[in-house]
N, CA, C and O atoms as CSV, one atom per row, in Angstrom:
chain,resi,resn,atom,element,x,y,z
A,1,UNK,N,N,115.373,56.277,82.006
A,1,UNK,CA,C,115.691,56.972,83.239
A,1,UNK,C,C,114.432,57.529,83.904
A,1,UNK,O,O,114.264,57.421,85.119
A,2,UNK,N,N,113.553,58.124,83.102
A,2,UNK,CA,C,112.305,58.677,83.632
A,2,UNK,C,C,111.420,57.554,84.165
A,2,UNK,O,O,110.767,57.712,85.197
A,3,UNK,N,N,111.398,56.418,83.461
A,3,UNK,CA,C,110.586,55.279,83.902
A,3,UNK,C,C,111.075,54.767,85.257
A,3,UNK,O,O,110.266,54.462,86.133
A,4,UNK,N,N,112.368,54.675,85.428
A,4,UNK,CA,C,112.945,54.218,86.691
A,4,UNK,C,C,112.646,55.206,87.816
A,4,UNK,O,O,112.315,54.800,88.930
A,5,UNK,N,N,112.761,56.485,87.530
A,5,UNK,CA,C,112.471,57.513,88.527
A,5,UNK,C,C,110.998,57.497,88.924
A,5,UNK,O,O,110.670,57.634,90.103
A,6,UNK,N,N,110.117,57.331,87.949
A,6,UNK,CA,C,108.684,57.300,88.268
A,6,UNK,C,C,108.329,56.066,89.087
A,6,UNK,O,O,107.465,56.135,89.960
A,7,UNK,N,N,108.977,54.945,88.821
A,7,UNK,CA,C,108.740,53.740,89.628
A,7,UNK,C,C,109.245,53.949,91.052
A,7,UNK,O,O,108.572,53.568,92.010
A,8,UNK,N,N,110.401,54.541,91.196
A,8,UNK,CA,C,110.970,54.823,92.509
A,8,UNK,C,C,110.039,55.729,93.314
A,8,UNK,O,O,109.795,55.488,94.496
A,9,UNK,N,N,109.531,56.758,92.674
A,9,UNK,CA,C,108.633,57.698,93.354
A,9,UNK,C,C,107.313,57.022,93.714
A,9,UNK,O,O,106.805,57.208,94.819
A,10,UNK,N,N,106.758,56.244,92.794
A,10,UNK,CA,C,105.474,55.593,93.075
A,10,UNK,C,C,105.594,54.564,94.192
A,10,UNK,O,O,104.693,54.459,95.024
A,11,UNK,N,N,106.677,53.810,94.230
A,11,UNK,CA,C,106.880,52.847,95.319
A,11,UNK,C,C,107.052,53.587,96.640
A,11,UNK,O,O,106.554,53.129,97.668
A,12,UNK,N,N,107.735,54.704,96.630
A,12,UNK,CA,C,107.891,55.501,97.844
A,12,UNK,C,C,106.571,56.040,98.359
A,12,UNK,O,O,106.323,56.039,99.565
A,13,UNK,N,N,105.727,56.499,97.455
A,13,UNK,CA,C,104.415,57.017,97.855
A,13,UNK,C,C,103.544,55.890,98.409
A,13,UNK,O,O,102.885,56.062,99.434
A,14,UNK,N,N,103.538,54.748,97.741
A,14,UNK,CA,C,102.743,53.613,98.217
A,14,UNK,C,C,103.270,53.115,99.558
A,14,UNK,O,O,102.484,52.791,100.448
A,15,UNK,N,N,104.594,53.051,99.714
A,15,UNK,CA,C,105.190,52.642,100.990
A,15,UNK,C,C,104.764,53.574,102.115
A,15,UNK,O,O,104.398,53.120,103.199
A,16,UNK,N,N,104.810,54.854,101.861
A,16,UNK,CA,C,104.413,55.830,102.877
A,16,UNK,C,C,102.940,55.672,103.231
A,16,UNK,O,O,102.572,55.719,104.405
A,17,UNK,N,N,102.104,55.486,102.226
A,17,UNK,CA,C,100.669,55.297,102.472
A,17,UNK,C,C,100.406,54.027,103.269
A,17,UNK,O,O,99.580,54.028,104.183
A,18,UNK,N,N,101.103,52.939,102.931
A,18,UNK,CA,C,100.940,51.697,103.689
A,18,UNK,C,C,101.385,51.869,105.134
A,18,UNK,O,O,100.728,51.383,106.054
A,19,UNK,N,N,102.494,52.557,105.331
A,19,UNK,CA,C,102.996,52.773,106.684
A,19,UNK,C,C,102.000,53.571,107.510
A,19,UNK,O,O,101.687,53.198,108.640
A,20,UNK,N,N,101.501,54.671,106.949
A,20,UNK,CA,C,100.551,55.503,107.691
A,20,UNK,C,C,99.231,54.784,107.922
A,20,UNK,O,O,98.623,54.931,108.982
A,21,UNK,N,N,98.782,54.009,106.943
A,21,UNK,CA,C,97.526,53.260,107.110
A,21,UNK,C,C,97.672,52.199,108.196
A,21,UNK,O,O,96.796,52.046,109.047
A,22,UNK,N,N,98.780,51.470,108.161
A,22,UNK,CA,C,99.015,50.459,109.196
A,22,UNK,C,C,99.165,51.084,110.564
A,22,UNK,O,O,98.632,50.570,111.547
A,23,UNK,N,N,99.883,52.184,110.636
A,23,UNK,CA,C,100.072,52.885,111.906
A,23,UNK,C,C,98.742,53.399,112.445
A,23,UNK,O,O,98.433,53.222,113.624
A,24,UNK,N,N,97.966,54.028,111.590
A,24,UNK,CA,C,96.672,54.554,112.016
A,24,UNK,C,C,95.732,53.464,112.485
A,24,UNK,O,O,95.028,53.621,113.482
A,25,UNK,N,N,95.724,52.363,111.763
A,25,UNK,CA,C,94.865,51.252,112.153
A,25,UNK,C,C,95.282,50.689,113.513
A,25,UNK,O,O,94.438,50.389,114.357
A,26,UNK,N,N,96.582,50.550,113.709
A,26,UNK,CA,C,97.073,49.983,114.971
A,26,UNK,C,C,96.825,50.923,116.147
A,26,UNK,O,O,96.482,50.458,117.235
A,27,UNK,N,N,96.986,52.215,115.961
A,27,UNK,CA,C,96.833,53.166,117.070
A,27,UNK,C,C,95.368,53.474,117.345
A,27,UNK,O,O,94.919,53.395,118.489
A,28,UNK,N,N,94.622,53.823,116.304
A,28,UNK,CA,C,93.270,54.336,116.521
A,28,UNK,C,C,92.195,53.253,116.581
A,28,UNK,O,O,91.223,53.397,117.322
A,29,UNK,N,N,92.349,52.188,115.826
A,29,UNK,CA,C,91.323,51.145,115.823
A,29,UNK,C,C,91.640,50.060,116.849
A,29,UNK,O,O,90.763,49.638,117.602
A,30,UNK,N,N,92.907,49.608,116.876
A,30,UNK,CA,C,93.277,48.513,117.771
A,30,UNK,C,C,93.785,48.996,119.126
A,30,UNK,O,O,94.025,48.188,120.023
A,31,UNK,N,N,93.950,50.311,119.278
A,31,UNK,CA,C,94.360,50.940,120.543
A,31,UNK,C,C,95.697,50.408,121.066
A,31,UNK,O,O,95.851,50.179,122.266
A,32,UNK,N,N,96.659,50.213,120.164
A,32,UNK,CA,C,97.992,49.775,120.567
A,32,UNK,C,C,98.878,50.968,120.891
A,32,UNK,O,O,98.551,52.112,120.576
A,33,UNK,N,N,100.002,50.676,121.527
A,33,UNK,CA,C,100.992,51.686,121.858
A,33,UNK,C,C,101.601,52.263,120.574
A,33,UNK,O,O,101.670,51.579,119.553
A,34,UNK,N,N,102.034,53.509,120.632
A,34,UNK,CA,C,102.582,54.180,119.450
A,34,UNK,C,C,103.840,53.485,118.939
A,34,UNK,O,O,103.996,53.303,117.731
A,35,UNK,N,N,104.735,53.096,119.839
A,35,UNK,CA,C,105.989,52.468,119.422
A,35,UNK,C,C,105.735,51.120,118.753
A,35,UNK,O,O,106.320,50.818,117.713
A,36,UNK,N,N,104.877,50.325,119.342
A,36,UNK,CA,C,104.550,49.018,118.767
A,36,UNK,C,C,103.884,49.197,117.405
A,36,UNK,O,O,104.200,48.484,116.453
A,37,UNK,N,N,102.982,50.132,117.320
A,37,UNK,CA,C,102.287,50.395,116.060
A,37,UNK,C,C,103.253,50.843,114.976
A,37,UNK,O,O,103.122,50.443,113.819
A,38,UNK,N,N,104.212,51.665,115.342
A,38,UNK,CA,C,105.182,52.150,114.367
A,38,UNK,C,C,106.054,51.012,113.849
A,38,UNK,O,O,106.339,50.945,112.653
A,39,UNK,N,N,106.479,50.122,114.735
A,39,UNK,CA,C,107.315,48.991,114.315
A,39,UNK,C,C,106.533,48.069,113.382
A,39,UNK,O,O,107.051,47.650,112.347
A,40,UNK,N,N,105.300,47.755,113.737
A,40,UNK,CA,C,104.483,46.874,112.897
A,40,UNK,C,C,104.217,47.525,111.540
A,40,UNK,O,O,104.307,46.859,110.509
A,41,UNK,N,N,103.898,48.793,111.530
A,41,UNK,CA,C,103.651,49.498,110.271
A,41,UNK,C,C,104.915,49.547,109.418
A,41,UNK,O,O,104.845,49.410,108.197
A,42,UNK,N,N,106.053,49.738,110.045
A,42,UNK,CA,C,107.319,49.733,109.314
A,42,UNK,C,C,107.572,48.369,108.685
A,42,UNK,O,O,108.007,48.287,107.536
A,43,UNK,N,N,107.307,47.308,109.421
A,43,UNK,CA,C,107.489,45.960,108.877
A,43,UNK,C,C,106.557,45.703,107.692
A,43,UNK,O,O,106.949,45.052,106.723
A,44,UNK,N,N,105.346,46.203,107.765
A,44,UNK,CA,C,104.408,46.066,106.641
A,44,UNK,C,C,104.953,46.792,105.414
A,44,UNK,O,O,104.954,46.240,104.314
A,45,UNK,N,N,105.411,48.018,105.600
A,45,UNK,CA,C,105.919,48.815,104.476
A,45,UNK,C,C,107.190,48.209,103.891
A,45,UNK,O,O,107.351,48.172,102.671
A,46,UNK,N,N,108.086,47.736,104.740
A,46,UNK,CA,C,109.338,47.143,104.256
A,46,UNK,C,C,109.054,45.845,103.507
A,46,UNK,O,O,109.681,45.564,102.486
A,47,UNK,N,N,108.112,45.056,104.013
A,47,UNK,CA,C,107.746,43.815,103.328
A,47,UNK,C,C,107.199,44.112,101.940
A,47,UNK,O,O,107.541,43.422,100.980
A,48,UNK,N,N,106.354,45.131,101.822
A,48,UNK,CA,C,105.857,45.516,100.503
A,48,UNK,C,C,107.008,45.943,99.601
A,48,UNK,O,O,107.053,45.567,98.430
A,49,UNK,N,N,107.943,46.731,100.144
A,49,UNK,CA,C,109.057,47.236,99.347
A,49,UNK,C,C,109.914,46.091,98.815
A,49,UNK,O,O,110.370,46.133,97.672
A,50,UNK,N,N,110.134,45.070,99.640
A,50,UNK,CA,C,110.975,43.947,99.225
A,50,UNK,C,C,110.295,43.134,98.125
A,50,UNK,O,O,110.951,42.702,97.177
A,51,UNK,N,N,108.978,42.923,98.247
A,51,UNK,CA,C,108.258,42.069,97.307
A,51,UNK,C,C,107.499,42.841,96.234
A,51,UNK,O,O,106.553,42.303,95.658
A,52,UNK,N,N,107.881,44.081,95.949
A,52,UNK,CA,C,107.168,44.888,94.966
A,52,UNK,C,C,107.285,44.351,93.579
A,52,UNK,O,O,106.732,44.931,92.644
């Protein structure tokens, strides 16, 4: 049970970090719109979550 919970938490933390990193890169480096950046970052995080 603890192993499953720790995996769930670690995947959540990594997903959040990927989302924020993708969002930050899209907004601040590539100068994209906030909404577009959020959608792309969400797709990156969801793709990681599916193929973890």
